RODRENKE-78022 format. One record per residue (C-alpha): x, y, z. Coordinates in steps of 0.1 Angstrom, whole numbers, padded with zeros to 4 digits, always signed. Example, Ala and Ser with C-alpha at 12.3 -4.5 7.8 and 13.67 -1.06 7.14 Angstrom:
+0123-0045+0078+0137-0011+0071
This chain:
+0899+0707+1841+0891+0728+1811+0921+0741+1792+0926+0778+1796+0922+0799+1764+0953+0816+1752+0955+0854+1751+0930+0869+1726+0946+0890+1698+0914+0911+1695+0915+0922+1732+0939+0950+1721+0931+0966+1688+0957+0991+1676+0956+1014+1646+0987+1011+1623+0999+1029+1592+0989+1009+1562+1024+1006+1549+1034+0989+1582+1010+0960+1574+1028+0936+1552+1013+0910+1529+1024+0874+1534+1044+0863+1503+1030+0828+1502+0993+0836+1510+0974+0808+1494+0941+0826+1492+0935+0846+1460+0916+0879+1458+0905+0890+1424+0903+0927+1414+0865+0923+1413+0864+0910+1449+0887+0938+1461+0864+0963+1445+0835+0946+1464+0853+0948+1497+0862+0985+1490+0826+0993+1482+0815+0976+1514+0840+0997+1534+0827+1029+1518+0791+1019+1527+0796+1004+1562+0831+1016+1572+0858+0993+1586+0840+0967+1606+0868+0943+1615+0906+0945+1620+0932+0925+1602+0953+0900+1621+0991+0904+1620+1021+0890+1638+1045+0911+1658+1064+0920+1627+1033+0933+1609+1030+0903+1585+0994+0895+1577+0978+0863+1590+0943+0872+1578+0929+0903+1560+0949+0905+1527+0917+0914+1509+0908+0941+1534+0943+0956+1533+0942+0957+1494+0907+0973+1496+0919+0999+1521+0948+1009+1499+0924+1011+1469+0902+1036+1486+0931+1056+1500+0931+1048+1537+0963+1057+1555+0957+1036+1586+0939+1004+1595+0929+0987+1628+0950+0956+1636+0949+0927+1661+0983+0913+1669+0989+0876+1674+1017+0877+1699+1038+0846+1706+1024+0825+1677+1047+0800+1661+1053+0800+1623+1033+0768+1621+1004+0783+1640+1003+0813+1618+1006+0792+1586+0977+0769+1599+0954+0798+1608+0958+0815+1574+0943+0783+1559+0917+0776+1586+0904+0812+1587+0894+0809+1550+0884+0773+1549+0861+0773+1580+0839+0800+1565+0834+0778+1534+0819+0750+1556+0787+0770+1564+0756+0771+1542+0727+0795+1536+0692+0790+1550+0678+0798+1516+0642+0807+1526+0655+0832+1552+0682+0845+1528+0655+0851+1502+0634+0870+1528+0664+0892+1538+0674+0899+1502+0638+0907+1493+0637+0933+1520+0668+0950+1507+0657+0948+1471+0624+0964+1480+0642+0996+1492+0665+0996+1462+0696+0987+1483+0728+0986+1462+0728+0948+1459+0763+0944+1445+0776+0954+1479+0764+0920+1492+0790+0900+1472+0766+0881+1450+0767+0885+1412+0735+0892+1392+0730+0856+1382+0733+0843+1418+0708+0869+1430+0684+0860+1402+0686+0823+1411+0680+0830+1448+0653+0857+1445+0634+0845+1415+0631+0807+1417+0609+0790+1391+0572+0790+1397+0553+0757+1395+0555+0745+1359+0583+0769+1350+0619+0760+1344+0648+0780+1360+0673+0797+1337+0700+0773+1351+0717+0763+1318+0729+0779+1287+0705+0776+1258+0715+0765+1223+0706+0787+1193+0673+0771+1185+0662+0772+1222+0671+0808+1225+0651+0816+1194+0621+0798+1208+0624+0818+1241+0628+0851+1222+0597+0843+1201+0577+0840+1234+0591+0872+1247+0583+0894+1217+0545+0894+1220+0549+0901+1257+0572+0931+1251+0547+0944+1225+0520+0944+1251+0544+0960+1276+0549+0988+1251+0512+0995+1251+0512+0996+1289+0543+1019+1289+0529+1043+1262+0495+1043+1279+0509+1053+1313+0508+1090+1305+0471+1088+1295+0462+1067+1326+0481+1090+1349+0500+1062+1367+0528+1039+1358+0514+1005+1369+0492+0990+1396+0521+0992+1420+0533+1027+1410+0503+1049+1416+0504+1082+1434+0487+1070+1466+0514+1044+1470+0540+1071+1478+0521+1082+1509+0522+1046+1522+0560+1045+1515+0564+1079+1532+0545+1069+1564+0564+1036+1566+0596+1056+1564+0584+1077+1593+0573+1048+1615+0598+1021+1607+0628+1040+1592+0625+1020+1559+0638+1037+1528+0615+1050+1501+0621+1032+1468+0639+1055+1444+0612+1049+1417+0583+1056+1441+0578+1091+1427+0574+1080+1390+0537+1085+1387+0541+1122+1397+0564+1128+1367+0555+1103+1341+0575+1122+1315+0606+1108+1333+0599+1076+1313+0610+1095+1282+0640+1113+1298+0675+1101+1288+0693+1087+1318+0721+1069+1299+0727+1069+1262+0690+1063+1254+0657+1067+1272+0634+1039+1283+0609+1051+1256+0636+1043+1231+0639+1008+1245+0606+0998+1228+0619+1011+1195+0649+0988+1197+0640+0958+1217+0619+0940+1191+0644+0944+1163+0677+0939+1183+0683+0905+1200+0711+0920+1222+0686+0945+1236+0660+0918+1241+0684+0896+1259+0695+0925+1281+0658+0930+1290+0654+0893+1298+0685+0894+1321+0674+0926+1339+0640+0911+1347+0657+0878+1359+0640+0859+1331+0606+0865+1345+0578+0885+1329+0578+0913+1354+0567+0947+1340+0573+0967+1371+0611+0959+1369+0612+0984+1340+0608+1011+1366+0638+1000+1388+0662+1025+1372+0686+0998+1359+0702+1002+1325+0689+0979+1297+0715+0980+1270+0721+1017+1276+0684+1025+1280+0677+1040+1314+0655+1065+1332+0673+1093+1353+0677+1082+1388+0661+1097+1419+0681+1110+1449+0677+1086+1479+0652+1101+1503+0668+1088+1535+0702+1100+1524+0687+1135+1520+0670+1132+1554+0703+1122+1571+0723+1151+1554+0696+1176+1564+0694+1164+1600+0732+1164+1603+0739+1198+1590+0707+1218+1592+0695+1231+1626+0660+1220+1637+0633+1241+1620+0660+1255+1597+0657+1266+1561+0669+1242+1533+0678+1254+1498+0677+1230+1468+0689+1247+1436+0679+1217+1414+0650+1198+1431+0647+1171+1404+0621+1144+1409+0614+1150+1446+0638+1127+1465+0653+1156+1485+0619+1170+1491+0610+1136+1506+0641+1137+1528+0631+1172+1540+0596+1161+1549+0612+1132+1569+0638+1155+1586+0636+1180+1614+0640+1211+1592+0613+1237+1589+0613+1250+1553+0624+1238+1519+0629+1260+1488+0635+1242+1455+0640+1252+1419+0639+1233+1386+0641+1245+1350+0612+1223+1339+0576+1235+1344+0564+1199+1341+0588+1185+1367+0582+1213+1391+0544+1207+1389+0549+1170+1397+0570+1178+1427+0545+1204+1438+0519+1176+1437+0541+1154+1459+0543+1182+1485+0506+1187+1485+0499+1150+1490+0525+1144+1517+0524+1176+1538+0493+1163+1557+0514+1133+1568+0545+1153+1578+0551+1160+1614+0555+1196+1627+0550+1228+1608+0565+1227+1573+0568+1252+1545+0576+1242+1509+0583+1267+1482+0589+1255+1446+0598+1276+1416+0599+1265+1380+0629+1285+1368+0666+1279+1360+0685+1285+1392+0712+1305+1374+0685+1331+1366+0673+1335+1401+0683+1362+1427+0680+1350+1463+0681+1369+1495+0715+1368+1511+0722+1348+1542+0686+1334+1542+0693+1296+1544+0708+1272+1570+0717+1244+1546+0719+1237+1509+0716+1203+1492+0714+1194+1456+0724+1171+1428+0728+1192+1397+0725+1178+1361+0758+1164+1349+0759+1186+1319+0746+1163+1291+0750+1129+1308+0713+1129+1317+0693+1149+1291+0663+1164+1309+0633+1178+1290+0625+1215+1287+0639+1243+1266+0656+1259+1296+0674+1228+1307+0711+1236+1312+0724+1211+1287+0703+1229+1260+0713+1264+1270+0750+1257+1271+0764+1236+1242+0797+1226+1257+0809+1216+1291+0831+1247+1295+0801+1269+1287+0779+1249+1310+0804+1252+1338+0807+1290+1334+0770+1296+1326+0754+1272+1351+0777+1254+1375+0798+1283+1387+0768+1308+1390+0749+1281+1410+0777+1276+1435+0783+1313+1438+0745+1320+1444+0743+1293+1470+0773+1307+1488+0756+1341+1490+0723+1326+1501+0738+1306+1530+0744+1320+1565+0779+1321+1578+0791+1286+1589+0762+1269+1570+0770+1238+1548+0764+1231+1511+0762+1194+1503+0767+1189+1466+0763+1155+1451+0783+1148+1419+0791+1116+1399+0823+1103+1386+0817+1114+1350+0837+1122+1320+0836+1158+1331+0856+1170+1361+0826+1180+1382+0842+1174+1416+0874+1191+1408+0857+1221+1393+0833+1222+1423+0862+1226+1447+0880+1252+1425+0848+1273+1421+0839+1270+1457+0872+1282+1469+0866+1315+1450+0833+1320+1468+0840+1315+1505+0830+1278+1505+0857+1257+1522+0860+1220+1515+0851+1199+1546+0849+1164+1533+0841+1143+1502+0818+1114+1511+0812+1083+1492+0775+1073+1488+0756+1042+1480+0745+1057+1446+0761+1037+1419+0770+1056+1388+0761+1035+1357+0780+1059+1334+0814+1048+1345+0811+1011+1336+0819+1000+1372+0805+1001+1407+0822+1033+1418+0797+1053+1438+0789+1089+1434+0801+1114+1461+0787+1142+1482+0811+1172+1485+0806+1189+1518+0814+1226+1517+0812+1252+1545+0804+1289+1542+0833+1308+1557+0825+1334+1583+0831+1371+1576+0862+1386+1593+0855+1392+1630+0826+1368+1631+0827+1333+1645+0816+1304+1623+0792+1278+1634+0808+1244+1640+0801+1218+1614+0795+1183+1628+0816+1159+1608+0815+1122+1618+0851+1111+1627+0842+1076+1613+0844+1092+1578+0881+1088+1582+0875+1051+1574+0852+1059+1545+0818+1053+1562+0789+1068+1543+0757+1082+1557
């Protein structure tokens, strides 16, 4: 006769205050700060997907890393399963077994490579997966026939020999890079017509559009400063600075892959400004904007939010940008993709600084933007806000505050403004909330996103601040749908 299973702890999940969940003093499993950061980033992205296991007194049996990550991101409660009636020896044994049993499994490497490749293709935030950069390189870029994997540390003479082989390659890449503006496309894979294919695949299969897919519509982005230096500057430094050359080798995984220069990753502080994720824009629009509603984008940037609009159920999109060149590129994106969009759509783009624009009051159902972060990313154009306002205080008072005030006036009562900001040296989020409170915009939520901010030196994601236009006295406000799962840090 089969032995009856004992009561399952997970049959009854409860939600406990975090301070009631107690770490086991002799827990033999170590969790580094880096691992806790990874678990916290995963919680922000996917939410809390599993409870911790405690005994009747709240002492942890498994889940020490999850509890530490929950505390790090500010959760006040956490789901728990309770091991009722377990002996001290059973609890001690399961703490070890829970960790050790997982180590006994192995990866099916061909299938793992396929899955990782799908995620990399849509620019998924790969650090969330728990692999470090070297591990990912070893898995995703195995040596081709006749090549040697970068599996060992090179001595000085060997590194010099490798560098000597790279320098002529980089010199040829410089010619390709410089010639992109004359050709009108970045590379064979980054031509304008490729964006339409990405767009239709997003419609049909729900696959994200790579954040670099719009590059051929705004090739001047290759010279824009996204970190301390632009990617154009890279070629002025890489041949004369071994540290820059080695950073380039690492970023490409040691393989001669020119297209990886367009991935938006920093190469020794050289980086292009990043694009707003199209599917994130689509999800925000569909959550907060009524069907066929009007979307306002005060700083339309490279076109990521336009793509999100064209994938959404909204009806019109109005965008502004201070650069004539950038606005013309995004206009071309709209012209090329509108024939593929479903339903009736209207796109209005204006090349003008948003702080100089006067909008009709109560004309929009939703506003979404990612403004420039003062001088963190230095965009071209004489009217760019970092050029017009020479200090952060002047930028805040001359651009940031007028933008928020103008958006508030342009929104209908009860409408939402989703403002994406990064964790920068400047207090963008704090100032946003202070300014918004003065202009009838109530703070609803601050959501973590999958967008990693390279400026901070760690993997802390950027946030979307959700603000709601307050109704006038005597007038009811529209309800704003806020996902209750956000309580556990889930992003869109």
